[in-house]
Each structure stands twice: as C-alpha cells, then as structure tokens.
N, C-alpha and C positions, 0 to 999 in steps of 0.2 A: 480683868482676863484669869479664863477658866482654863486649865490644862486640858482636864478630861473633853472638853467639848472641842478644843482645837485638835486633841490628839484623833477623836471620830472626824472630825470635818475634814483630815489631810492626810492620816495615816491607817486609818481602816478602808476598806474598800468604800468608793471605785478607785480612787486615788490609791488606797492602800494594797490596792489588788496587783503582786510581783509578777503576773503571770502573762500579765499582757505586754508583748515585746515591746510597743510603743507607749508603754506607760512613764509616769515620771517618776515614779519609786527607781525603777530599773534605771533609768537615763542616768538620776544621779547617784545612785550605787555603782554604776558603771564609770563614770568622772573619775569617782573617788579610786576605784579598786586602779584603774590603768595608770593615773598619776605612780600612786605609791609603787606599784609593778616596776616602775621605771628605776627604784633604787634611789634615785637622786633626794625624795623627801625623806630624811631618816635624821636620828639624833637623840638624845637623851629626854628633853622636855619639850612638851607640846600643850599649847593652851586653846582651849576650844571656846571661843569669844559669844557669850550669849546664847549657850545652849538651851535655852527654851527646857520643855519636857522631855527631849527626843536625845536618842544616843546612836542613831544609825549612823550618824553621818563620823563616828569613831571606830566604825567593826573594821574596816581596814585599815585605818593610821594604828590602832591599836599592837599592830603587829612589828611597829618599826620605832616607837618611844616607850618607854620604862615608866616615864614619871607624865603621869596626865593630868591637867587640871582643867576643870567644868567650871562654867560660870555662869550665874543669871540675874538679872536684877532683881528678878522677882521671887522672893521668898515663897511662894506656894509652887514655883517651877523647879525648886531647888529642892524643895520636901518630896516634889514627884520623882526626880531622878535620885534621890536616897531610896525610896521604895523599891526601885529596879535594881539600885546597886547593893542591895542587902536583901535582896530577894523575899520582900515582904510581900503579904496578901494587898491585890488590890494595883498591883503595880501594872501598867502598860506591857505586855506581851509583844518583846520585838523579835522574838523567835524565826517569824517568817522574814524577817531583814536578814538575821544571823544566818539563817540557811541560804537564803540568795546570795550574800557576799561570799558565803564558803563555797558554792556552785560556782560563781562566776572566776573566783580567785583561783579554783579546782588547783589547791595544794593538799587536799586529802584531808584536811581537818573536819571534825564534827562542830554545829554549830553550838553544841554546849561547852566544848573548847574555847570557843569563839568567844561567846561570853563570857567564861571562866576568867580569860586574858582581860578582858575589856574591865572587867569587876575590880581584877587584881591592880591592874596599871592606873587605874583612876585614883590617884591619891587623896585628894580634896576638892569639895566643891564650894567654890566661892561668890560671894557678891561683885557683881561690877556693873560699873556706871561708864558706858563708853563717850559720856560727852564731858569728863570730866579729862582734865590734862593727862593726871593717871589713875585710868579707868580700874585699877583694883586697890584704889587709895597708898597711903603711905605705907612703909612697914609691911609690905607685902608678904603673903604666906606659899605663894609662888614663887618658884627660883627663876629668877628673871638676869639676863633676858633668853627669852624662850627658841629653842630651835626653829620651832615652827607653831603656826599661828592655822585655826581652823576658824571657820565663821558662817553658818546656814542660817539664811533667813533673820539677820538681826539687824544689821546698819541701815537697811531703806525703811524697815519694820519701825524703828524708835527715832527716825529722822525726818523733820516737818517741811526739809526742805533739801535740793542738792549742796548748799553752802553746807548746811549743817552734818548730812553723809559725809563731805568730803573732809571736816573735823574730826569726825569719829572715825574716820579711817588712819587719819593722823595720829590720833592717839593711841590707837591700839596698836600701830605700826611701831611706835615708842616702846613695847614690850618684846619685840621679836629683834634676834641679834641681826648685825650686817651678814648678808649672803643666805639669810634665812629665809623660810617658803610659807607664804599665805595661801591657803586655800578657801575660795570664798564661794560661796552658793548663794543665791539670790532673786528675788523675784523681778521680773520686766513687767515695765507697764502697769504696774497694780497700783490703786489709791487707797483700796479698804479691803479689809479681811474682817470675819466674825469669830468672836472664839466665847461663846456662850451669848448670853445678852448684847455683850459690846461690840460694837461696830469700831474697828480700831484704823486711824491714816496711816497710809505708808507713801513715800514718796517716790513718784511714779520714774524708774530709770529706764532709759534705752542702754544698747551694748557700746555705743560709742562713750556715752558717758561713765560709765562703768570702767572702760579700759581709761579713760584721759584720767579720772580721779586716781587708778592706780598708779598712774604714772607721773603724777600729781606728787604724790606721796611718796616716792621714792624709791618704784618697784620696777623693774623690766618684766613684762610680760610676756609669760611663758607661754600658755595658752588659753582661750578664752572659747568656750563654745554656748551655744544658744538652744534651749528647745522651746517648740512651740505647744502650749497646752492644747491638746484636741479639742474637740469641742464636747465629745461626752465625759470628759473632765472636769467640764467648764460647769460647777454644781450647784450654783450660786451663793457659795461660803466667802466668796472674794472676785474680784474683776480682774486675777491675774492672766495676762495672755502669753506669758513664757516665761522662764528660768535661763539665769546664765549659772556658767561655771568657771570660774578663772583661778587658774595657777600662775602667781606672781612671785618673783624674788627680789629682796630686798638689796637694793644696792650695797656697796660697801663704801663707805663714806658720807652715808645717809643717816 
C-alpha cells in the first residue's frame, strides 16, 4: 500500500476537485457537516477507525470533540498522518478540503483556524486491527469507551467477505459507549482498488447489507444515504459504483 498513490488517486483531481457540485468529495464533506450540525453527535472523545493517510473525515468533527484518536493498521499511513499533524515538508495538502468545510459550515472560521483546531485535538495516532476482538489491543492509550466513532473506507477494504465485515463492525462497536454515535462512510459494490503497484481486494457491499450489519451490531440507524459515482469519476483506479454514508447510534444495553 502506497499512501502517496492512494492520495493522488482519490484526493487529487478529478476526484479531489471540490468545485464540482456532483463530486464525491463535496458529498462526503456535506454528509459529515450536516450530521455534526444537528448537535446530536458530540462529547469529549472520538476515535477515527482506520484513518488511512487522510484527515478530511475529521474536519467537521474536530469542533465537537476535544480528544481525538486517529488509528491505522499500517505504519506508513500513521507516518503520513504524522507529517500533516506536525506540518512537516512532504505532507499532503488538505487545505482545499479545509476551505470547503469552512464554506459549507459557514461559521466564519478560516481554513487555517480549522486545521489548527484539528491538529490540537488529535491527541494520538495508534495502531489498530479491526479483526481482533480488542482492536486497539489490551491497555489501550485511547480513553475508552469513546463518545463517538468515525470510520471511512476501512471495514469493507480490509474484510474478505460479509461475515468478516460484520465481525469487524462488532469489534469496533466495543470501543463505543452505549448511546454513542458511529459515522461510517464506505464503498458500494466495489471489489478492488489500486494504491501504487498493489491491487487490493474489497468486499462488495450494497446499501441493505450495510443497514443490516449495523442493526446486527446493535445500532439504531439514524441516517443512511447513498451516492452514485458519476462516469467521469470512474477513473480506472477502482471499480467502485457508489458511496454510502451511515449515521448510527449504539443502543443502550448492547
């Protein structure tokens, strides 16, 4: 897995062009911003599950949680995140995303303030393995249980089949307090993607399978939206047909 290639394929133009109203980037950022704008998803601690080398998924979240943990299985991704968090040379430029989030949130915040807040509130970047019953290991450095979880393009990308996806969802759900919220973004009907030379397998999911998995893991599904990938964004770096966004709340007593 090459973080740089993955970032170019998915977060630089054309997919990273945030000016296109029907683009995938604006859709994801809008889903997150609108959900946080309800005021219902808030607290002290948030864990981002399988962050990969990206930070855009936390740009709206960081106003609502003071203690954020980022996680990834791969050290190369944790290193990539470290470059951005420490503002080191060679870090990916997320300012276009930060600007766009400030625009849609319309709170009078500058993109520099937005990025500063996110950097201050990410307290740690930890290894994770969602296939383990204790994904963060024993004696985790993250305060548990968390008030909220975010996870983007992780579970389906590391699960060989639907049963494995369900187990991974069960495992991460143990990190969340009862009544806490999960915001999940992922690929629909995707079976592979490229990240450099590597062609990586994905479990193809449909909307109904996502909904059923969330219910089985003990969630109430508050919102489930889907986006169809337009032809001009089907660039040959994967076979993704669409994207889902789910807002789910862990039931009390689960």
